[in-house]
C-alpha positions in Angstrom: 0.0 0.4 0.0 3.0 2.4 1.1 4.6 1.5 -2.4 1.7 2.6 -4.3 1.2 5.6 -2.4 4.7 6.8 -3.0 4.7 5.7 -6.7 1.6 7.6 -7.7 2.9 10.6 -5.5 6.1 10.1 -8.0 4.1 9.8 -11.0 2.0 12.9 -10.6 5.4 14.9 -9.8 6.8 13.7 -12.9 4.2 14.6 -14.6 3.6 18.4 -13.0 7.3 18.8 -13.5 7.3 17.7 -17.5 4.2 19.8 -17.8 5.6 22.9 -16.3 8.9 22.3 -18.6 6.7 22.5 -21.7 4.7 25.4 -21.0 8.5 27.0 -20.4 9.4 25.4 -24.1 6.3 26.4 -25.6 7.0 30.2 -24.2 10.6 30.4 -26.1 12.8 28.8 -23.3 15.1 26.9 -25.7 16.9 25.1 -22.6 13.7 24.0 -21.4 13.2 22.3 -24.4 16.6 20.6 -24.5 15.9 19.4 -21.1 12.7 17.3 -21.9 14.4 15.9 -25.4 17.3 14.8 -23.4 15.3 13.7 -20.0 12.4 12.1 -22.1 14.7 9.7 -24.5 14.4 7.0 -23.1 10.1 7.6 -22.7 10.6 8.2 -26.7 12.6 4.9 -27.4 10.0 3.0 -25.1 6.8 4.3 -26.9 8.8 3.3 -30.5 9.8 0.3 -29.4 6.0 -0.7 -28.3 4.6 0.3 -31.2 7.6 -1.4 -33.4 8.0 -4.6 -31.0 11.1 -4.4 -31.3 14.8 -2.5 -29.6 15.3 0.9 -30.6 18.0 3.1 -30.1 19.4 6.2 -31.2 20.9 5.0 -34.9 16.8 3.8 -35.8 15.3 6.1 -38.2 12.1 5.7 -35.5 13.9 7.2 -33.0 14.1 10.1 -35.2 10.7 10.0 -36.2 9.7 9.9 -32.0 12.1 12.4 -31.4 10.4 15.3 -34.4 6.9 13.2 -32.5 7.7 14.2 -29.2 8.9 17.9 -29.9 5.2 18.2 -32.0 3.8 17.4 -28.8 5.3 19.6 -26.7 4.2 22.8 -29.2 1.3 21.3 -29.5 0.1 20.5 -26.0 -2.7 22.5 -24.0 -3.0 21.7 -20.2 -7.0 23.1 -21.1 -7.3 19.9 -22.7 -5.1 17.6 -22.1 -5.0 15.8 -18.5 -1.4 14.6 -19.1 1.6 15.9 -21.0 3.0 12.7 -21.1 -0.1 10.5 -22.3 -0.3 13.1 -25.1 2.9 13.3 -26.5 3.0 8.6 -26.2 0.2 9.1 -28.6 1.0 11.6 -30.8 4.7 9.4 -31.2 2.6 6.4 -31.7 0.5 8.2 -34.2 3.7 9.2 -36.1 5.2 6.0 -35.9 2.8 4.2 -37.7 2.5 6.7 -40.1 6.2 6.2 -40.9 5.5 2.1 -40.7 2.4 2.5 -43.3 4.8 4.9 -45.5 7.9 2.6 -45.2 5.9 -0.6 -45.8 3.8 0.7 -48.6 0.6 -0.6 -47.2 -1.3 2.7 -47.4 -4.4 1.7 -49.3 -4.8 -1.6 -47.2 -4.9 0.5 -44.5 -7.4 2.6 -45.0 -9.5 -0.2 -45.8 -9.6 -2.1 -42.8 -9.4 0.7 -40.6 -12.1 0.1 -38.0 -14.6 2.9 -38.4 -15.2 3.1 -34.7 -11.5 3.9 -33.7 -10.2 6.2 -36.3 -7.3 7.8 -33.9 -6.4 5.0 -31.8 -4.2 2.7 -34.8 -4.7 -0.4 -33.1 -7.1 -1.8 -35.8 -6.1 -5.2 -38.0 -4.5 -3.1 -40.5 -1.5 -1.4 -38.1 -0.9 -5.3 -37.4 -0.1 -6.4 -40.5 1.7 -2.9 -41.6 3.8 -3.8 -38.5 4.1 -7.2 -39.3 5.8 -6.6 -42.9 7.8 -3.4 -41.9 9.1 -5.1 -38.7 9.9 -8.5 -40.5 12.2 -6.5 -43.4 13.5 -3.9 -41.0 14.6 -6.9 -38.7 16.4 -9.0 -41.5 18.4 -6.0 -42.5 19.3 -5.3 -39.0 20.6 -8.7 -38.3 22.5 -8.5 -41.5 24.2 -5.5 -40.6 24.7 -6.7 -37.3 26.4 -9.9 -38.6 28.7 -7.5 -40.8 29.9 -5.5 -37.5 30.2 -8.6 -35.1 32.6 -10.1 -38.3 34.7 -6.6 -37.9 34.9 -7.1 -34.1 35.8 -10.5 -34.4 38.7 -10.0 -36.5 40.0 -8.2 -34.5 40.7 -11.2 -31.8 41.6 -13.4 -35.1 38.2 -14.9 -35.0 35.3 -15.0 -37.3 31.7 -15.8 -37.3 32.5 -18.9 -39.3 34.6 -20.2 -36.6 32.7 -19.3 -33.7 30.4 -21.7 -34.9 33.1 -24.6 -35.1 33.9 -23.7 -31.6 31.1 -23.5 -29.9 31.5 -26.2 -26.4 29.2 -29.6 -27.7 27.6 -29.9 -24.9 25.4 -27.9 -23.2 26.6 -27.5 -19.2 30.0 -26.4 -21.0 28.3 -23.7 -23.4 26.3 -22.5 -20.3 29.9 -22.6 -18.2 31.7 -20.3 -20.8 28.8 -17.9 -21.4 28.7 -17.2 -17.3 32.5 -16.5 -17.9 31.8 -14.1 -20.8 29.8 -12.4 -18.6 31.7 -12.0 -15.9 34.4 -10.7 -18.3 31.9 -8.1 -19.9 30.5 -6.9 -16.5 34.2 -6.7 -14.7 35.9 -3.4 -16.1 39.5 -4.5 -15.6 38.7 -8.3 -17.0 37.2 -6.2 -19.6 39.8 -3.8 -20.1 42.2 -6.5 -20.1 40.3 -8.7 -22.8 40.3 -5.2 -25.3 44.0 -3.9 -24.9 46.0 -7.6 -25.2 43.0 -9.7 -27.2 43.4 -12.4 -25.1 41.5 -13.7 -21.5 42.7 -13.1 -17.7 42.3 -16.4 -17.8 44.9 -16.4 -14.3 42.2 -14.3 -12.9 38.8 -16.1 -13.7 40.6 -19.3 -12.5 40.4 -18.1 -9.4 36.4 -17.1 -9.5 35.3 -19.9 -11.2 34.6 -23.9 -10.6 36.1 -25.0 -13.8 40.1 -26.2 -14.6 42.5 -23.3 -16.2 42.3 -26.7 -19.3 38.9 -25.8 -19.8 39.3 -22.2 -20.1 41.8 -22.4 -22.5 40.4 -24.7 -24.5 37.0 -22.6 -24.9 38.8 -19.1 -25.0 38.0 -18.7 -28.2 34.2 -18.9 -27.4 34.3 -16.9 -24.2 35.7 -14.0 -26.3 33.2 -14.3 -28.7 30.9 -14.4 -26.2 32.3 -11.7 -24.4 32.5 -9.4 -27.3 29.0 -10.0 -28.0 28.1 -8.9 -24.8 30.0 -6.1 -24.2 28.7 -4.9 -27.9 24.9 -2.7 -28.8 24.2 -5.7 -31.7 20.8 -6.8 -29.9 19.1 -8.7 -32.6 22.7 -10.4 -33.3 22.5 -11.7 -29.6 19.1 -13.2 -29.9 19.7 -14.8 -33.0 23.3 -16.3 -31.4 21.0 -17.5 -28.7 19.2 -20.0 -30.8 22.3 -21.0 -32.8 24.8 -21.2 -30.1 23.2 -21.7 -27.1 
């Protein structure tokens, strides 16, 4: 009960602060606008991700659309007609992302034919789902190809390759799980990560002290561990999911 009360108060305070800053931005305060765009960048990405059904980062076109839509929401927000700025901004971002998806997937005619007449503004009908599915499939395939190319470049710096990674994957599930756990430890420990990036090899002596596997086992799986550590340290989100299915 206490947690719910505190959470509600925090949300109301956040909304209030956002609306005050919006009014300042509408009055010509450029710093207020900058603060809004910076502070609510995660909100924009989350909203875009909900529509696209995939992770959205700074490099995606959808984030640019969300950023522009958020700025539009700032300029058009009217407290007298809209109870919450964030609710209004969410709606504007959602609409602009879906418009972008429709344009990219070239399914405008199909969308208008199947848009439910009772929900012209919600964009939750069959048309949106069909457009999103076609668009997401195309985008994901392209993104995966790009990430594989980037991963190949990363691996080459360590005299590894994607093809070699498939070959050196541990045969047994337990060995794979252990190797991935070691890779995660390396990726999440600053000194191990720095050692790996500078010396292009694992800090095996230090790792051996922390895990219940022999040095020989670590050595045998070191290429796989390095590859998995590099992947976990990267922003290759699609490829991470792809490799889970292929290698783990």
